[in-house]
C-alpha positions as CSV (number, residue, x, y, z in Angstrom):
1,M,98.5,74.3,78.9
2,K,95.6,76.6,79.4
3,M,95.4,78.5,82.7
4,P,92.1,78.7,84.5
5,M,90.4,82.1,84.5
6,K,90.9,82.4,88.3
7,T,94.6,81.9,88.0
8,L,94.9,84.5,85.3
9,L,92.8,87.0,87.3
10,D,95.1,86.4,90.3
11,H,98.2,87.2,88.2
12,V,96.6,90.4,87.0
13,R,95.4,91.5,90.5
14,R,98.9,90.8,92.0
15,N,100.9,92.6,89.3
16,L,98.7,95.5,88.1
17,P,99.8,97.7,91.1
18,K,103.4,97.3,89.8
19,V,102.6,98.9,86.4
20,P,103.8,102.6,86.4
21,N,101.0,105.0,87.5
22,S,98.5,102.2,87.5
23,R,94.9,102.8,88.6
24,W,94.7,99.2,89.9
25,Y,92.5,100.4,92.8
26,A,89.7,101.3,90.3
27,L,89.5,97.6,89.4
28,L,89.9,96.2,92.9
29,D,86.3,94.9,93.3
30,D,85.4,94.5,89.6
31,E,86.2,91.1,88.2
32,L,84.4,91.9,84.9
33,A,86.6,94.9,84.3
34,L,89.7,92.7,85.0
35,R,88.6,90.0,82.6
36,P,89.8,91.7,79.4
37,L,93.3,92.0,80.8
38,A,93.3,88.4,82.1
39,A,92.0,87.2,78.7
40,A,94.7,89.1,76.8
41,L,97.3,87.7,79.2
42,A,96.0,84.2,78.5
43,A,96.3,84.8,74.7
44,W,99.8,86.2,75.1
45,Q,101.0,83.4,77.4
46,S,99.6,80.7,75.0
47,E,102.2,81.7,72.4
48,R,105.1,81.4,74.8
49,N,107.1,78.2,75.5
50,E,108.0,79.2,79.0
51,G,106.5,79.6,82.5
52,L,104.8,82.8,83.6
53,C,106.4,84.8,86.4
54,D,105.4,88.2,87.9
55,K,108.1,90.0,86.0
56,D,106.6,88.8,82.7
57,V,103.1,89.8,83.7
58,V,104.2,93.3,84.7
59,A,106.0,93.7,81.4
60,F,103.0,92.6,79.4
61,L,100.5,94.8,81.3
62,T,102.9,97.8,81.0
63,E,102.9,97.2,77.2
64,L,99.1,96.8,77.2
65,A,98.4,99.9,79.4
66,P,98.5,102.6,76.7
67,W,95.7,100.8,74.9
68,V,93.5,100.6,77.9
69,P,92.0,104.1,78.6
70,G,91.6,104.7,82.3
71,L,94.1,102.1,83.4
72,T,96.8,104.6,84.3
73,Q,96.8,108.0,86.0
74,S,96.9,110.1,82.9
75,W,96.7,113.2,85.0
76,R,100.1,112.6,86.6
77,P,102.8,114.8,85.1
78,P,106.3,113.6,84.3
79,K,108.8,113.5,87.1
80,D,110.9,116.3,85.4
81,E,109.4,119.5,84.2
82,P,109.3,119.4,80.4
83,L,111.7,121.7,78.5
84,A,110.1,124.7,76.9
85,P,110.0,124.5,73.1
86,E,112.7,126.5,71.3
87,L,112.1,128.7,68.2
88,W,114.2,127.7,65.3
89,R,116.9,130.2,64.3
90,D,119.0,130.8,61.3
91,P,122.7,130.3,62.4
92,V,123.8,133.2,60.1
93,S,121.2,135.9,60.7
94,N,119.9,134.6,64.1
95,Q,116.4,135.3,62.7
96,T,113.4,133.0,63.4
97,P,110.9,131.9,60.7
98,K,107.6,133.6,60.6
99,N,104.7,132.1,62.6
100,P,102.7,130.1,60.0
101,W,99.5,130.6,62.1
102,S,99.7,134.4,62.1
103,K,97.3,136.2,59.9
104,D,100.0,137.9,57.8
105,S,102.1,134.7,57.4
106,I,99.7,131.7,57.2
107,N,101.4,128.7,55.6
108,V,99.5,125.4,55.7
109,T,102.5,123.4,54.5
110,E,104.6,124.7,57.4
111,Q,101.7,124.1,59.8
112,M,101.5,120.4,58.8
113,W,105.3,119.9,59.1
114,L,105.4,121.5,62.5
115,A,102.4,119.5,63.8
116,E,104.1,116.3,62.8
117,N,107.7,117.1,63.9
118,E,107.4,119.8,66.6
119,P,104.2,119.3,68.6
120,Q,105.2,121.4,71.6
121,L,106.4,124.3,69.4
122,T,103.1,123.9,67.4
123,A,101.1,124.5,70.5
124,Y,103.2,127.5,71.4
125,L,102.9,129.1,67.9
126,K,99.2,128.5,67.8
127,A,98.7,130.2,71.2
128,T,100.9,133.2,70.2
129,K,99.7,133.6,66.7
130,D,98.4,137.1,67.6
131,G,101.4,137.9,69.8
132,L,102.2,137.4,73.4
133,S,99.7,138.2,76.1
134,Y,99.7,138.4,79.9
135,S,96.8,135.9,80.0
136,F,98.9,133.4,78.0
137,L,101.9,133.8,80.3
138,A,99.6,133.6,83.4
139,K,98.2,130.3,82.0
140,Q,101.6,128.9,81.5
141,R,102.6,129.8,85.1
142,Q,99.4,128.3,86.5
143,E,100.0,125.0,84.5
144,R,103.5,124.8,85.9
145,E,102.2,125.3,89.4
146,D,99.5,122.7,88.8
147,R,102.0,120.1,87.6
148,E,104.1,120.6,90.7
149,V,101.1,120.1,92.9
150,L,100.1,116.9,91.1
151,R,103.6,115.5,91.3
152,K,103.3,115.5,95.1
153,L,99.8,114.1,95.1
154,E,99.5,110.5,96.5
155,Y,96.4,108.8,95.2
156,D,96.0,105.1,96.1
157,E,93.4,102.6,97.2
158,H,92.6,104.4,100.4
159,T,92.4,107.8,98.7
160,H,90.0,106.3,96.1
161,R,87.7,104.8,98.7
162,R,87.5,108.2,100.5
163,N,87.1,110.3,97.4
164,V,84.2,112.6,98.1
165,F,83.2,112.7,94.4
166,R,82.4,108.9,94.6
167,N,80.3,108.8,97.8
168,G,80.2,112.2,99.4
169,T,77.4,114.6,99.9
170,L,77.0,117.9,98.0
171,T,78.2,119.7,101.1
172,E,81.3,117.5,101.4
173,I,82.1,118.0,97.7
174,S,81.7,121.8,98.0
175,D,83.9,121.9,101.1
176,F,86.6,119.8,99.4
177,A,86.6,122.0,96.3
178,R,86.9,125.1,98.5
179,Q,89.8,123.7,100.6
180,N,91.9,122.3,97.8
181,P,93.7,123.6,94.7
182,R,91.7,123.5,91.5
183,A,94.1,120.9,90.0
184,I,93.5,118.5,93.0
185,T,89.7,118.9,92.7
186,E,89.8,118.1,89.0
187,V,91.8,115.0,89.6
188,F,89.5,113.7,92.3
189,K,86.5,114.4,90.1
190,A,88.1,112.6,87.2
191,E,89.1,109.6,89.3
192,A,85.6,109.2,90.5
193,N,84.2,109.0,87.0
194,T,86.9,107.4,84.9
195,K,86.1,103.9,83.7
196,V,88.7,101.4,82.6
197,V,87.7,100.2,79.1
198,P,90.1,98.6,76.6
199,I,89.9,100.0,73.1
200,W,89.4,96.6,71.6
201,H,86.4,95.8,73.8
202,P,83.2,95.7,71.8
203,Q,80.2,97.9,72.4
204,G,76.9,97.0,70.8
205,G,78.7,94.4,68.7
206,R,81.3,96.9,67.3
207,E,84.7,98.0,68.3
208,R,84.5,100.7,70.9
209,N,87.3,102.9,69.5
210,L,88.0,102.1,65.8
211,T,90.6,104.9,65.4
212,Q,92.7,103.7,68.3
213,S,92.3,100.1,67.2
214,M,93.6,101.0,63.8
215,K,96.5,102.9,65.4
216,L,97.3,99.8,67.5
217,T,97.4,97.7,64.3
218,R,99.9,100.1,62.7
219,E,102.1,100.6,65.7
220,N,102.1,97.1,67.3
221,P,100.5,94.5,65.1
222,A,101.7,91.7,67.3
223,L,99.9,93.1,70.3
224,R,96.8,93.7,68.2
225,A,96.8,90.0,67.3
226,V,97.1,89.2,71.0
227,V,94.2,91.3,72.1
228,D,92.1,89.9,69.3
229,R,92.8,86.4,70.5
230,G,92.2,87.5,74.0
231,L,88.7,88.8,73.1
232,Q,87.9,85.3,71.9
233,V,89.0,83.9,75.2
234,E,86.8,86.4,77.1
235,K,83.9,85.5,74.9
236,H,84.4,81.8,75.8
237,W,84.3,82.7,79.4
238,A,81.2,84.7,78.9
239,Q,79.5,81.8,77.2
240,N,80.4,79.6,80.2
241,D,78.9,82.2,82.5
242,L,75.7,82.2,80.4
243,E,75.4,78.5,80.5
244,T,76.0,78.4,84.2
245,A,73.4,81.1,84.8
246,R,70.8,79.2,82.8
247,A,71.5,76.0,84.7
248,N,71.2,77.9,88.0
249,E,67.9,79.5,86.8
250,A,66.5,76.1,85.9
251,E,67.5,74.7,89.3
252,T,66.1,77.7,91.1
253,A,62.8,77.4,89.3
254,R,62.6,73.7,90.2
255,L,63.3,74.4,93.9
256,R,60.8,77.2,93.9
257,T,58.1,75.0,92.4
258,A,58.7,72.3,95.0
259,A,58.7,74.8,97.8
260,Q,55.5,76.3,96.7
261,K,53.8,72.9,96.5
262,L,55.0,72.0,99.9
263,L,54.0,75.3,101.6
264,A,50.7,75.9,99.7
265,P,47.7,75.8,102.0
266,R,45.7,72.6,101.8
267,E,42.3,72.8,100.3
268,V,39.5,72.4,103.0
269,M,37.6,69.2,102.5
270,T,33.8,69.7,102.5
271,P,31.3,66.9,103.1
């Protein structure tokens, strides 16, 4: 049994705040932005032979979230501080391999292996290819402090409505930036400008993010099939909107014509 669009939208509105680090507040007053999620939910539910409860909706939206840029607070750091990468050491000599990004030991094969298997260590080796520097250590310290600040930041519906980067004056924005840490200012600025747009949503008749769409196909083909069916559901809703709008336009035109005839000044009769 197909669910009405309104019922699906209600399911999404009620459960989106339960998705970890959700930016549900960014969609609070935007039904069109919620429709892709509701349509995907419709497609997913249509393949199930059971009822739909809130727990199911939360699980589905959580699985969908990584493929909807802007749906979660990507700026929020993990609860626990990430472990620093460790250099590999030979158990006999205790020596470490040469840095494959250093000028005197460039090794593309090693670079590729590290990039695929040790991403954190890769970032460290790239940053220290010319040796350690005080600026690099200072940057690391600042990033740790920023993460700690952002872990404590509460950003919700009320914060979003009061965000000075959304509706403040230049003076208010300047005062906010001066009174808050740089990390906080950058988050508020990003929150004011970040749109929620699913990767499968078309733009100009084409997929918005082909690279990510291909990645979704590789990593989760079942979910890719769901969002493709969901897009067809959303297009059906859009077609209904268009037909309703056309009917309303025709009725509005008819009423306008009748009103104009009734209210038009009568011609003056001359003998």
